C-alpha positions as CSV (number, residue, x, y, z in Angstrom):
1,X,0.0,0.0,0.0
2,X,2.8,2.4,0.9
3,X,4.5,1.6,-2.4
4,X,1.3,2.4,-4.2
5,X,0.9,5.7,-2.4
6,X,4.5,6.6,-3.0
7,X,4.1,5.7,-6.7
8,X,1.0,7.9,-7.0
9,X,2.7,10.8,-5.1
10,X,5.8,10.6,-7.3
11,X,3.6,10.4,-10.4
12,X,1.6,13.5,-9.4
13,X,4.8,15.4,-8.8
14,X,6.4,14.4,-12.1
15,X,3.2,15.1,-14.1
16,X,2.8,18.4,-12.2
17,X,6.3,19.4,-13.1
18,X,5.8,18.5,-16.7
19,X,2.5,20.5,-16.8
20,X,4.3,23.4,-15.1
21,X,7.2,23.2,-17.6
22,X,4.7,23.2,-20.5
23,X,2.9,26.1,-19.0
24,X,6.1,28.1,-18.6
25,X,7.0,27.2,-22.2
26,X,3.6,28.3,-23.4
27,X,3.8,31.6,-21.5
28,X,7.3,32.3,-22.9
29,X,6.1,31.6,-26.4
30,X,3.1,34.0,-25.9
31,X,5.4,36.7,-24.5
32,X,7.8,36.3,-27.3
33,X,5.0,36.6,-29.8
34,X,3.7,39.7,-28.1
35,X,7.2,41.2,-28.1
36,X,7.6,40.5,-31.8
37,X,4.1,42.0,-32.5
38,X,4.8,45.1,-30.4
39,X,8.2,45.9,-31.8
40,X,8.2,44.3,-35.2
41,X,8.5,46.4,-38.3
42,X,6.1,44.1,-40.1
43,X,2.5,43.5,-39.4
44,X,0.4,41.7,-42.0
45,X,3.1,42.2,-44.5
46,X,3.1,46.0,-44.1
47,X,6.3,47.7,-43.0
48,X,5.9,50.0,-40.0
49,X,8.0,52.9,-38.9
50,X,7.5,55.5,-36.2
51,X,7.3,59.3,-36.6
52,X,7.9,61.3,-33.4
53,X,6.5,64.8,-33.0
54,X,6.8,66.6,-29.7
55,X,7.7,63.3,-27.9
56,X,4.5,61.7,-29.3
57,X,4.9,58.6,-31.5
58,X,2.8,57.9,-34.5
59,X,3.0,54.6,-36.4
60,X,3.2,54.9,-40.2
61,X,2.2,51.9,-42.3
62,X,4.5,51.9,-45.3
63,X,3.7,50.5,-48.7
64,X,6.2,47.9,-49.8
65,X,8.1,49.3,-52.7
66,X,11.6,50.4,-53.8
67,X,11.1,53.9,-52.4
68,X,10.1,52.7,-48.9
69,X,12.9,50.1,-48.9
70,X,15.4,52.9,-49.7
71,X,13.9,55.2,-47.1
72,X,14.1,52.6,-44.3
73,X,17.9,52.3,-45.0
74,X,18.2,56.0,-44.3
75,X,16.5,55.8,-40.9
76,X,16.7,57.3,-38.4
77,X,16.0,60.8,-39.9
78,X,15.5,64.0,-37.9
79,X,14.1,66.9,-39.9
80,X,12.3,70.2,-39.8
81,X,9.3,70.0,-42.1
82,X,8.0,73.2,-43.6
83,X,4.4,74.0,-44.2
84,X,3.0,74.4,-47.7
85,X,-0.4,75.6,-48.9
86,X,-2.0,75.1,-45.5
87,X,-2.4,71.3,-46.2
88,X,1.0,69.6,-46.0
89,X,4.4,69.4,-44.4
90,X,7.5,68.7,-46.6
91,X,11.2,68.2,-46.3
92,X,13.9,67.6,-48.9
93,X,16.2,64.7,-47.9
94,X,19.8,64.5,-49.0
95,X,19.7,61.1,-50.7
96,X,17.4,60.5,-53.6
97,X,14.9,57.7,-53.5
98,X,13.7,55.4,-56.4
99,X,10.3,56.6,-57.6
100,X,7.1,55.1,-58.8
101,X,5.0,58.2,-59.4
102,X,1.3,58.0,-60.1
103,X,-1.4,60.5,-60.6
104,X,-3.3,60.9,-57.4
105,X,-6.8,62.3,-57.8
106,X,-7.4,62.9,-54.1
107,X,-5.0,63.4,-51.2
108,X,-6.2,62.2,-47.8
109,X,-5.2,63.7,-44.5
110,X,-2.5,61.3,-43.1
111,X,-1.1,60.3,-46.4
112,X,2.7,60.1,-46.6
113,X,4.2,60.6,-50.1
114,X,7.3,61.3,-52.1
115,X,7.2,64.3,-54.4
116,X,10.0,64.0,-57.0
117,X,12.7,61.8,-55.8
118,X,13.7,63.5,-52.5
119,X,10.8,65.4,-51.1
120,X,9.0,63.7,-48.2
121,X,5.4,65.0,-47.7
122,X,2.9,64.4,-44.9
123,X,-0.6,65.7,-45.6
124,X,-2.9,67.1,-42.9
125,X,-5.9,68.0,-45.1
126,X,-7.8,66.1,-47.8
127,X,-8.1,67.7,-51.2
128,X,-8.2,66.9,-54.9
129,X,-4.9,67.3,-56.8
130,X,-3.5,67.0,-60.3
131,X,0.1,66.3,-59.1
132,X,1.9,62.9,-59.3
133,X,3.5,61.4,-56.2
134,X,5.1,58.1,-55.2
135,X,2.9,56.6,-52.4
136,X,5.0,55.8,-49.3
137,X,2.3,55.1,-46.7
138,X,-0.2,56.4,-44.2
139,X,-0.2,57.6,-40.6
140,X,-2.3,55.1,-38.6
141,X,-3.6,57.6,-36.0
142,X,-4.6,60.5,-38.2
143,X,-6.8,62.1,-35.5
144,X,-3.9,62.2,-33.0
145,X,-1.5,63.5,-35.7
146,X,-3.9,66.3,-36.6
147,X,-4.0,67.3,-32.9
148,X,-0.2,67.6,-32.5
149,X,0.9,69.2,-35.7
150,X,1.0,72.9,-35.7
151,X,-0.7,73.8,-39.0
152,X,0.7,76.7,-40.9
153,X,4.1,76.5,-39.2
154,X,7.3,74.3,-39.3
155,X,7.5,71.1,-37.2
156,X,10.4,69.0,-36.0
157,X,10.0,65.3,-36.5
158,X,12.0,62.2,-36.4
159,X,11.4,59.0,-38.4
160,X,12.7,55.7,-37.0
161,X,12.0,52.1,-36.6
C-alpha cells in the first residue's frame, strides 16, 4: 500500500512538473509573440516605422516598394518639415529615392508621399490634386496626428524604426 501511495505521489509530482514546464514554455512563447508584434516592423506584410512629433509617437504603415525600402535604409532621420499651402508638411532629404510616381486624384489627411525623388510630404488636409506622387504610406492615428501638428508652421519630427 505504501509503495502504491509513494508511486502515486511521485507520479503526481512528475506530471505536475511537466505541466508546469509546458505552462512556462507556453507563456514564454506567448510573451515572445507579443514582443515580436509590439516591436516588429512588419505587421500583416506592411512595414511599420515611427514618426515622433513633440515626444509623441505615430505609427506609419508603409507600402512595400523600392522607395520605402530605400527610405528605411536612411533611418533614423530627424528633420524640420516646412508647411506648404495650409495642407502639407514637406522636407527635402539628402539622398534621392527610387520613384514610382502615379497620378493621385485625391490626397487624404494622413497620407505620406514622395514628391519628385527626394521630397517627403505628410498631408494634414484632404483635397483633390493634379500632381503625381510616389505613395509611401499612411499615418495610422490620423486624428492624433492632426491634434499635435502645428498647422501653418514648421514642425520638427524624427522617423525611426
